[in-house]
The first five atom37 places (N, CA, C, CB, O) and aatype in JSON, in Angstrom:
{
  "aatype": [12, 0, 1, 11, 1, 13, 6, 10, 6, 10, 10, 15, 10, 10, 1, 0, 6, 18, 14, 2, 19, 19, 0, 15, 0, 1, 6, 10, 0, 3, 19, 5, 13, 15, 3, 14, 5, 10, 10, 10, 11, 7, 9, 19, 3, 13, 9, 19, 3, 7, 19, 6, 0, 12, 10, 2, 11, 1, 11, 7, 15, 1, 14, 7, 8, 8, 1, 1, 0, 15, 9, 15, 0, 15, 3],
  "atom_mask": [
    [1, 1, 1, 1, 1],
    [1, 1, 1, 1, 1],
    [1, 1, 1, 1, 1],
    [1, 1, 1, 1, 1],
    [1, 1, 1, 1, 1],
    [1, 1, 1, 1, 1],
    [1, 1, 1, 1, 1],
    [1, 1, 1, 1, 1],
    [1, 1, 1, 1, 1],
    [1, 1, 1, 1, 1],
    [1, 1, 1, 1, 1],
    [1, 1, 1, 1, 1],
    [1, 1, 1, 1, 1],
    [1, 1, 1, 1, 1],
    [1, 1, 1, 1, 1],
    [1, 1, 1, 1, 1],
    [1, 1, 1, 1, 1],
    [1, 1, 1, 1, 1],
    [1, 1, 1, 1, 1],
    [1, 1, 1, 1, 1],
    [1, 1, 1, 1, 1],
    [1, 1, 1, 1, 1],
    [1, 1, 1, 1, 1],
    [1, 1, 1, 1, 1],
    [1, 1, 1, 1, 1],
    [1, 1, 1, 1, 1],
    [1, 1, 1, 1, 1],
    [1, 1, 1, 1, 1],
    [1, 1, 1, 1, 1],
    [1, 1, 1, 1, 1],
    [1, 1, 1, 1, 1],
    [1, 1, 1, 1, 1],
    [1, 1, 1, 1, 1],
    [1, 1, 1, 1, 1],
    [1, 1, 1, 1, 1],
    [1, 1, 1, 1, 1],
    [1, 1, 1, 1, 1],
    [1, 1, 1, 1, 1],
    [1, 1, 1, 1, 1],
    [1, 1, 1, 1, 1],
    [1, 1, 1, 1, 1],
    [1, 1, 1, 0, 1],
    [1, 1, 1, 1, 1],
    [1, 1, 1, 1, 1],
    [1, 1, 1, 1, 1],
    [1, 1, 1, 1, 1],
    [1, 1, 1, 1, 1],
    [1, 1, 1, 1, 1],
    [1, 1, 1, 1, 1],
    [1, 1, 1, 0, 1],
    [1, 1, 1, 1, 1],
    [1, 1, 1, 1, 1],
    [1, 1, 1, 1, 1],
    [1, 1, 1, 1, 1],
    [1, 1, 1, 1, 1],
    [1, 1, 1, 1, 1],
    [1, 1, 1, 1, 1],
    [1, 1, 1, 1, 1],
    [1, 1, 1, 1, 1],
    [1, 1, 1, 0, 1],
    [1, 1, 1, 1, 1],
    [1, 1, 1, 1, 1],
    [1, 1, 1, 1, 1],
    [1, 1, 1, 0, 1],
    [1, 1, 1, 1, 1],
    [1, 1, 1, 1, 1],
    [1, 1, 1, 1, 1],
    [1, 1, 1, 1, 1],
    [1, 1, 1, 1, 1],
    [1, 1, 1, 1, 1],
    [1, 1, 1, 1, 1],
    [1, 1, 1, 1, 1],
    [1, 1, 1, 1, 1],
    [1, 1, 1, 1, 1],
    [1, 1, 1, 1, 1]
  ],
  "atom_positions": [
    [[67.5, 150.05, 51.85], [66.75, 149.92, 50.64], [65.27, 150.01, 50.92], [67.08, 148.64, 49.94], [64.57, 150.58, 50.09]],
    [[64.71, 149.47, 52.08], [63.36, 149.65, 52.35], [62.95, 151.03, 52.71], [63.01, 148.79, 53.36], [61.87, 151.51, 52.36]],
    [[63.85, 151.68, 53.44], [63.56, 153.02, 53.89], [63.5, 153.93, 52.65], [64.64, 153.52, 54.9], [62.6, 154.77, 52.64]],
    [[64.31, 153.85, 51.65], [64.3, 154.65, 50.43], [62.98, 154.31, 49.62], [65.63, 154.35, 49.56], [62.35, 155.21, 49.06]],
    [[62.59, 153.05, 49.58], [61.52, 152.72, 48.82], [60.18, 153.24, 49.41], [61.52, 151.29, 48.67], [59.2, 153.52, 48.71]],
    [[60.21, 153.37, 50.84], [59.11, 153.88, 51.55], [59.01, 155.41, 51.37], [59.23, 153.5, 53.0], [57.93, 155.98, 51.27]],
    [[60.16, 156.01, 51.34], [60.21, 157.57, 51.02], [59.72, 157.76, 49.65], [61.72, 158.21, 51.12], [58.92, 158.67, 49.44]],
    [[60.15, 156.95, 48.63], [59.66, 157.27, 47.27], [58.1, 156.94, 47.19], [60.51, 156.42, 46.16], [57.38, 157.6, 46.44]],
    [[57.64, 156.03, 47.9], [56.14, 155.76, 47.86], [55.43, 157.02, 48.41], [55.71, 154.43, 48.74], [54.42, 157.45, 47.87]],
    [[55.96, 157.56, 49.44], [55.27, 158.93, 50.09], [55.44, 159.9, 49.06], [55.97, 159.54, 51.52], [54.47, 160.6, 48.78]],
    [[56.56, 160.05, 48.43], [56.81, 161.12, 47.4], [55.89, 160.92, 46.1], [58.38, 161.09, 46.97], [55.69, 161.86, 45.33]],
    [[55.33, 159.66, 45.89], [54.54, 159.44, 44.8], [53.08, 159.87, 44.9], [54.62, 158.11, 44.51], [52.36, 159.97, 43.91]],
    [[52.66, 160.13, 46.21], [51.35, 160.47, 46.51], [51.04, 161.91, 45.89], [51.15, 160.4, 48.03], [51.91, 162.75, 45.69]],
    [[49.74, 162.08, 45.64], [49.4, 163.36, 45.08], [49.6, 164.46, 45.96], [48.09, 163.39, 44.64], [49.01, 164.43, 47.04]],
    [[50.33, 165.45, 45.67], [50.74, 166.5, 46.5], [49.46, 167.38, 46.8], [51.9, 167.31, 45.81], [49.39, 167.99, 47.86]],
    [[48.52, 167.44, 45.93], [47.29, 168.24, 46.21], [46.38, 167.62, 47.37], [46.43, 168.36, 44.87], [45.68, 168.3, 48.12]],
    [[46.49, 166.32, 47.42], [45.72, 165.63, 48.43], [46.48, 165.32, 49.64], [45.18, 164.4, 47.9], [45.87, 165.14, 50.69]],
    [[47.68, 165.26, 49.59], [48.53, 164.89, 50.85], [49.82, 165.9, 50.85], [49.05, 163.19, 50.79], [50.96, 165.44, 50.83]],
    [[49.59, 167.13, 50.88], [50.7, 168.07, 50.86], [51.69, 167.88, 51.92], [50.21, 169.39, 50.94], [52.89, 167.93, 51.64]],
    [[51.24, 167.66, 53.26], [52.11, 167.56, 54.34], [52.91, 166.29, 54.3], [51.37, 167.67, 55.57], [54.11, 166.33, 54.6]],
    [[52.3, 165.15, 53.95], [53.0, 163.95, 53.81], [54.08, 163.96, 52.77], [52.09, 162.91, 53.55], [55.17, 163.46, 53.03]],
    [[53.84, 164.5, 51.6], [54.8, 164.66, 50.56], [55.87, 165.56, 50.92], [54.2, 165.12, 49.37], [57.02, 165.33, 50.54]],
    [[55.57, 166.57, 51.64], [56.63, 167.64, 52.1], [57.52, 166.97, 53.2], [55.89, 169.04, 52.73], [58.69, 167.32, 53.35]],
    [[56.94, 166.04, 53.94], [57.83, 165.37, 55.01], [58.11, 164.05, 54.82], [57.29, 165.44, 56.3], [58.23, 163.27, 55.77]],
    [[58.24, 163.68, 53.49], [58.44, 162.28, 53.19], [59.89, 161.77, 53.76], [58.34, 162.08, 51.58], [59.99, 160.61, 54.17]],
    [[60.82, 162.5, 53.78], [62.12, 162.12, 54.23], [62.11, 161.96, 55.78], [63.17, 163.16, 53.78], [62.65, 160.99, 56.31]],
    [[61.48, 162.93, 56.5], [61.41, 162.85, 57.93], [60.56, 161.66, 58.28], [60.85, 164.13, 58.54], [60.96, 160.91, 59.17]],
    [[59.4, 161.42, 57.64], [58.49, 160.34, 57.93], [59.22, 159.03, 57.78], [57.26, 160.39, 57.03], [59.1, 158.13, 58.6]],
    [[60.05, 158.94, 56.62], [60.91, 157.55, 56.39], [61.88, 157.42, 57.54], [61.81, 157.53, 54.92], [62.01, 156.35, 58.12]],
    [[62.55, 158.49, 57.88], [63.54, 158.39, 59.01], [62.88, 157.83, 60.29], [64.15, 159.82, 59.31], [63.44, 156.92, 60.91]],
    [[61.75, 158.34, 60.68], [61.08, 158.01, 61.88], [60.56, 156.5, 61.66], [59.88, 159.09, 62.19], [60.71, 155.73, 62.62]],
    [[60.04, 156.07, 60.64], [59.56, 154.8, 60.34], [60.7, 153.73, 60.54], [59.01, 154.8, 58.92], [60.44, 152.6, 60.96]],
    [[61.9, 154.12, 60.23], [62.89, 153.2, 60.16], [63.96, 153.45, 61.29], [63.47, 153.23, 58.78], [65.09, 152.97, 61.16]],
    [[63.65, 154.18, 62.35], [64.58, 154.59, 63.39], [64.28, 153.61, 64.64], [64.38, 156.2, 63.77], [63.4, 152.75, 64.64]],
    [[65.15, 153.89, 65.67], [65.08, 153.14, 66.86], [63.81, 153.5, 67.68], [66.34, 153.37, 67.65], [63.79, 154.63, 68.17]],
    [[62.81, 152.73, 67.87], [61.56, 153.16, 68.55], [61.83, 153.48, 70.08], [60.47, 152.01, 68.42], [61.15, 154.32, 70.68]],
    [[62.84, 152.78, 70.65], [63.01, 153.16, 72.14], [63.62, 154.54, 72.28], [63.94, 152.11, 72.9], [63.36, 155.27, 73.24]],
    [[64.39, 154.86, 71.35], [64.94, 156.31, 71.44], [63.79, 157.38, 71.22], [66.11, 156.55, 70.29], [63.7, 158.42, 71.87]],
    [[62.94, 157.0, 70.25], [61.82, 157.94, 69.97], [60.77, 158.05, 71.2], [61.06, 157.45, 68.66], [60.22, 159.09, 71.55]],
    [[60.62, 156.84, 71.75], [59.63, 156.9, 72.86], [60.21, 157.61, 73.97], [59.18, 155.54, 73.32], [59.43, 158.27, 74.65]],
    [[61.52, 157.6, 74.31], [62.11, 158.39, 75.38], [61.87, 159.86, 75.04], [63.65, 158.08, 75.55], [61.47, 160.65, 75.9]],
    [[62.1, 160.2, 73.84], [62.05, 161.62, 73.55], [60.54, 162.11, 73.61], [0.0, 0.0, 0.0], [60.26, 163.26, 73.97]],
    [[59.64, 161.26, 73.27], [58.19, 161.6, 73.34], [57.74, 161.77, 74.74], [57.33, 160.53, 72.67], [57.01, 162.7, 75.09]],
    [[58.23, 160.76, 75.62], [57.85, 160.76, 76.92], [58.46, 162.05, 77.59], [58.27, 159.45, 77.57], [57.72, 162.71, 78.32]],
    [[59.65, 162.41, 77.41], [60.27, 163.6, 77.96], [59.46, 164.84, 77.53], [61.75, 163.72, 77.49], [59.22, 165.77, 78.29]],
    [[59.03, 164.75, 76.16], [58.4, 165.98, 75.67], [56.99, 166.12, 76.38], [58.27, 165.93, 74.04], [56.56, 167.24, 76.66]],
    [[56.35, 165.1, 76.63], [54.97, 165.2, 77.28], [55.16, 165.55, 78.71], [54.14, 163.86, 77.17], [54.45, 166.43, 79.21]],
    [[56.11, 164.89, 79.44], [56.41, 165.32, 80.76], [56.68, 166.76, 80.93], [57.51, 164.6, 81.22], [56.08, 167.41, 81.79]],
    [[57.59, 167.31, 80.11], [57.98, 168.75, 80.21], [56.65, 169.56, 79.94], [59.19, 169.15, 79.09], [56.41, 170.55, 80.63]],
    [[55.84, 169.15, 79.02], [54.71, 170.02, 78.64], [53.66, 170.02, 79.85], [0.0, 0.0, 0.0], [53.05, 171.03, 80.21]],
    [[53.54, 168.87, 80.38], [52.54, 168.78, 81.58], [53.12, 169.66, 82.79], [52.35, 167.15, 82.09], [52.4, 170.39, 83.48]],
    [[54.44, 169.52, 82.97], [55.03, 170.3, 84.02], [54.95, 171.84, 83.81], [56.45, 169.88, 84.16], [54.78, 172.6, 84.77]],
    [[55.06, 172.24, 82.63], [54.9, 173.62, 82.25], [53.52, 174.06, 82.39], [55.33, 173.85, 80.88], [53.31, 175.19, 82.84]],
    [[52.49, 173.25, 82.06], [51.11, 173.68, 82.34], [50.82, 173.78, 83.73], [50.15, 172.8, 81.74], [50.11, 174.7, 84.14]],
    [[51.34, 172.83, 84.58], [51.13, 172.83, 86.06], [51.82, 174.13, 86.55], [51.75, 171.47, 86.8], [51.16, 174.84, 87.31]],
    [[53.03, 174.5, 86.2], [53.69, 175.65, 86.72], [52.95, 176.97, 86.27], [55.18, 175.63, 86.26], [52.92, 177.96, 87.0]],
    [[52.41, 176.96, 85.14], [51.63, 178.04, 84.73], [50.33, 178.23, 85.54], [51.34, 177.88, 83.32], [49.95, 179.36, 85.83]],
    [[49.68, 177.18, 85.88], [48.5, 177.1, 86.65], [48.89, 177.6, 88.09], [47.91, 175.62, 86.63], [48.17, 178.41, 88.67]],
    [[49.93, 177.14, 88.59], [50.43, 177.52, 89.99], [51.06, 178.94, 90.1], [51.52, 176.49, 90.45], [51.14, 179.55, 91.17]],
    [[51.47, 179.4, 88.97], [52.07, 180.73, 88.91], [53.53, 180.7, 89.34], [0.0, 0.0, 0.0], [54.13, 181.71, 89.69]],
    [[54.09, 179.46, 89.28], [55.61, 179.31, 89.61], [56.41, 179.33, 88.42], [55.93, 178.0, 90.34], [55.9, 179.15, 87.31]],
    [[57.72, 179.56, 88.6], [58.59, 179.64, 87.5], [59.0, 178.2, 87.04], [59.82, 180.5, 87.87], [59.04, 177.25, 87.82]],
    [[59.3, 178.13, 85.67], [59.78, 176.81, 85.2], [61.2, 176.43, 85.92], [59.95, 176.86, 83.57], [62.08, 177.28, 86.07]],
    [[61.33, 175.22, 86.32], [62.56, 174.71, 86.81], [62.68, 174.87, 88.28], [0.0, 0.0, 0.0], [63.71, 174.51, 88.85]],
    [[61.74, 175.37, 88.88], [61.74, 175.66, 90.38], [60.76, 174.59, 91.01], [61.23, 177.26, 90.73], [59.9, 174.97, 91.81]],
    [[60.88, 173.36, 90.69], [59.96, 172.3, 91.26], [60.98, 171.05, 91.38], [58.55, 171.98, 90.22], [62.05, 170.93, 90.79]],
    [[60.42, 170.21, 92.22], [61.03, 168.96, 92.5], [60.33, 167.89, 91.63], [60.94, 168.64, 94.02], [59.1, 167.78, 91.68]],
    [[61.07, 167.1, 90.83], [60.38, 166.02, 90.1], [60.05, 164.86, 91.01], [61.23, 165.52, 88.94], [60.95, 164.44, 91.73]],
    [[58.97, 164.36, 91.06], [58.65, 163.16, 91.93], [59.35, 162.0, 91.32], [57.07, 162.87, 92.05], [59.43, 161.84, 90.11]],
    [[59.88, 161.15, 92.26], [60.55, 159.92, 91.75], [59.72, 158.79, 92.1], [61.98, 159.73, 92.32], [59.01, 158.79, 93.11]],
    [[59.8, 157.77, 91.24], [58.94, 156.47, 91.56], [59.96, 155.52, 92.14], [58.16, 155.77, 90.19], [61.03, 155.29, 91.58]],
    [[59.58, 154.96, 93.28], [60.51, 154.01, 93.9], [59.86, 152.64, 93.9], [60.9, 154.45, 95.36], [58.68, 152.53, 93.57]],
    [[60.56, 151.65, 94.24], [60.01, 150.26, 94.2], [58.85, 149.99, 95.13], [61.09, 149.28, 94.54], [58.13, 149.01, 94.96]],
    [[58.66, 150.87, 96.1], [57.63, 150.77, 97.07], [56.33, 151.38, 96.64], [58.07, 151.38, 98.29], [55.33, 151.23, 97.35]],
    [[56.29, 152.08, 95.48], [55.04, 152.7, 95.06], [54.12, 151.79, 94.37], [55.31, 153.83, 94.19], [53.04, 152.19, 93.96]]
  ]
}
């Protein structure tokens, strides 16, 4: 019920002033009421992949041809 109410509040905003929010009301409501740990993992993976791609581009290496560093208890 709270999720639907939140979506309706977003949809009630003036489209001229908040076109992206109104257009994305369903997605924003889904994110607001979803599992934060699942979202965090996806965001972290996205950022790490982006940083690795930038480093590979800088080094001139191909994607996927590197070794991910692992963090051990001794670090």
